C-alpha positions as CSV (number, residue, x, y, z in Angstrom):
1,M,87.5,79.0,72.1
2,K,89.3,81.8,74.0
3,E,92.5,80.2,75.9
4,E,91.1,81.8,79.0
5,N,88.4,79.9,79.6
6,Y,90.8,77.0,80.1
7,K,92.8,78.6,83.0
8,V,92.1,77.3,86.3
9,E,92.1,79.6,89.1
10,K,94.9,79.5,91.2
11,V,96.2,80.9,95.0
12,K,99.8,82.1,95.5
13,I,101.5,80.8,99.0
14,I,105.0,81.7,99.9
15,V,106.7,79.3,101.7
16,D,110.1,78.3,102.6
17,I,111.9,75.0,101.0
18,M,115.0,73.0,102.0
19,I,116.3,71.4,99.4
20,D,118.7,68.3,99.5
21,D,121.5,70.3,97.1
22,G,124.4,69.8,99.6
23,K,124.2,73.6,100.8
24,N,120.8,72.9,102.6
25,N,119.7,76.4,101.9
26,I,116.2,77.3,102.8
27,R,114.5,79.7,100.1
28,E,111.6,81.4,99.5
29,Y,109.4,79.8,96.8
30,C,106.3,81.0,95.3
31,I,103.7,77.9,95.1
32,Y,100.7,78.2,93.3
33,L,97.5,75.6,94.5
34,N,94.0,75.1,93.1
35,K,91.4,77.5,94.1
36,F,89.4,74.8,95.0
37,S,90.1,71.4,96.6
38,R,89.6,67.8,94.3
39,L,89.4,66.6,97.8
40,K,87.4,69.1,100.3
41,K,85.7,72.0,100.9
42,G,88.3,75.3,100.5
43,R,91.4,75.6,98.0
44,E,93.5,73.0,97.4
45,S,96.3,72.7,100.3
46,I,100.1,71.6,100.5
47,A,99.7,68.3,101.8
48,E,97.3,67.5,98.1
49,L,99.9,69.2,96.1
50,I,103.0,67.5,97.6
51,D,101.4,64.1,98.2
52,S,99.7,63.9,94.6
53,K,101.6,61.3,92.2
54,K,103.3,63.8,90.7
55,F,107.0,63.7,90.7
56,V,107.9,67.5,90.2
57,I,106.4,70.8,91.5
58,P,106.4,74.2,89.6
59,V,107.7,76.8,91.8
60,I,108.9,80.7,91.3
61,T,111.9,81.8,93.6
62,E,110.6,84.9,95.2
63,D,113.6,86.8,95.5
64,T,114.6,86.5,91.6
65,N,111.2,85.4,90.3
66,E,112.8,82.5,88.5
67,F,110.0,79.7,87.4
68,L,111.9,76.4,88.6
69,I,110.7,72.4,88.9
70,L,111.6,71.1,91.6
71,N,111.6,67.0,92.1
72,K,109.7,66.6,94.9
73,N,112.1,63.1,96.8
74,E,114.9,65.8,96.7
75,I,112.9,68.4,99.0
76,I,113.7,68.0,102.5
77,Y,110.9,70.0,103.7
78,I,108.2,72.5,103.0
79,R,107.3,74.9,105.8
80,E,104.3,77.1,105.9
81,K,105.0,81.2,106.6
82,E,101.6,81.5,108.1
83,V,101.6,80.8,112.1
84,T,98.9,77.9,112.9
85,L,97.0,77.4,116.6
86,I,97.3,73.7,116.3
87,Q,99.0,72.3,119.7
88,N,99.8,68.9,120.1
89,E,101.6,67.0,123.2
90,T,103.7,64.7,121.0
91,N,107.2,66.1,121.0
92,I,110.0,64.6,118.8
93,K,113.3,65.7,117.3
94,L,113.9,64.7,113.5
95,F,117.9,64.0,112.2
96,I,118.4,65.1,108.5
97,K,121.2,65.2,107.1
98,D,123.4,67.5,109.7
99,I,120.3,69.4,110.8
100,E,117.8,68.5,113.9
101,L,114.3,69.7,114.1
102,D,112.2,69.4,116.9
103,V,108.6,68.8,115.8
104,E,105.3,68.7,117.3
105,L,102.5,65.9,115.6
106,I,100.2,66.7,113.9
107,K,96.9,64.3,114.7
108,V,95.7,64.5,111.1
109,H,92.4,62.2,112.1
110,K,90.4,62.6,115.3
111,N,91.0,58.7,115.3
112,A,94.5,58.9,114.2
113,R,96.8,56.3,116.2
114,A,99.3,58.2,118.7
115,R,102.8,56.4,118.3
116,V,105.3,57.8,116.2
117,L,106.2,54.8,114.7
118,D,102.6,54.4,113.3
119,Y,103.2,57.9,112.0
120,F,105.5,57.4,109.5
121,N,104.7,53.8,108.7
122,T,102.4,55.6,105.9
123,D,102.5,55.9,102.3
124,K,102.6,59.7,102.5
125,Q,106.1,60.6,101.2
126,F,105.4,63.9,103.1
127,L,104.2,64.2,106.8
128,Q,102.7,67.3,108.7
129,F,104.2,68.7,111.9
130,V,104.1,71.8,113.3
131,Y,107.9,73.6,113.7
132,N,108.0,76.8,115.6
133,D,104.3,77.8,115.2
134,S,104.1,76.9,111.2
135,K,103.3,73.5,109.6
136,I,106.0,72.0,108.0
137,Y,106.0,68.9,105.4
138,V,109.0,66.9,106.0
139,N,110.0,64.5,103.2
140,K,110.3,61.5,105.2
141,N,112.5,59.6,103.3
142,K,115.4,61.8,103.8
143,V,114.9,61.6,108.1
144,Y,117.5,59.1,109.2
145,K,116.5,59.3,112.9
146,I,113.7,60.3,115.1
147,S,114.1,60.8,119.1
148,E,110.8,60.9,121.2
149,K,111.0,61.7,124.5
150,L,109.7,58.9,126.8
151,I,107.9,60.0,129.9
152,Q,108.2,58.2,132.6
153,N,105.3,58.1,135.6
154,N,106.1,58.6,139.4
155,Q,105.8,54.8,139.8
156,D,109.1,54.1,137.5
157,L,111.2,56.6,139.5
158,K,110.9,54.9,142.6
């Protein structure tokens, strides 16, 4: 059998990744997703890749074309390059080391619970948000504080 019979088709995606290396630099990487998802119709998503039981993910640096294997536990976030049209009303601020991210919650399921506390109390290591009109996947283990703007109704103000 030829080796090419064993190749799995992949889709190249360019993302920004911030790694917890003490520098907090954001760098462009290429990640390769399976052309077909094992969970849903269409291609594998970034969420599927980072929420898998794999400890590391392979990447290629966009600028130097260097192949690297990244420890998922040391990734602060992964941000997609393409613009998303997802709009939500729940805005929160994430505090990670010396950075603050103003993000919007993404309702992953139609009947998802709306409380921020419930959103963070999941088994998933990476949570999806919208940040500057792009999807961002934040390692919740790197977040030390979350601020939610509480809305008061007119009766509370009297």
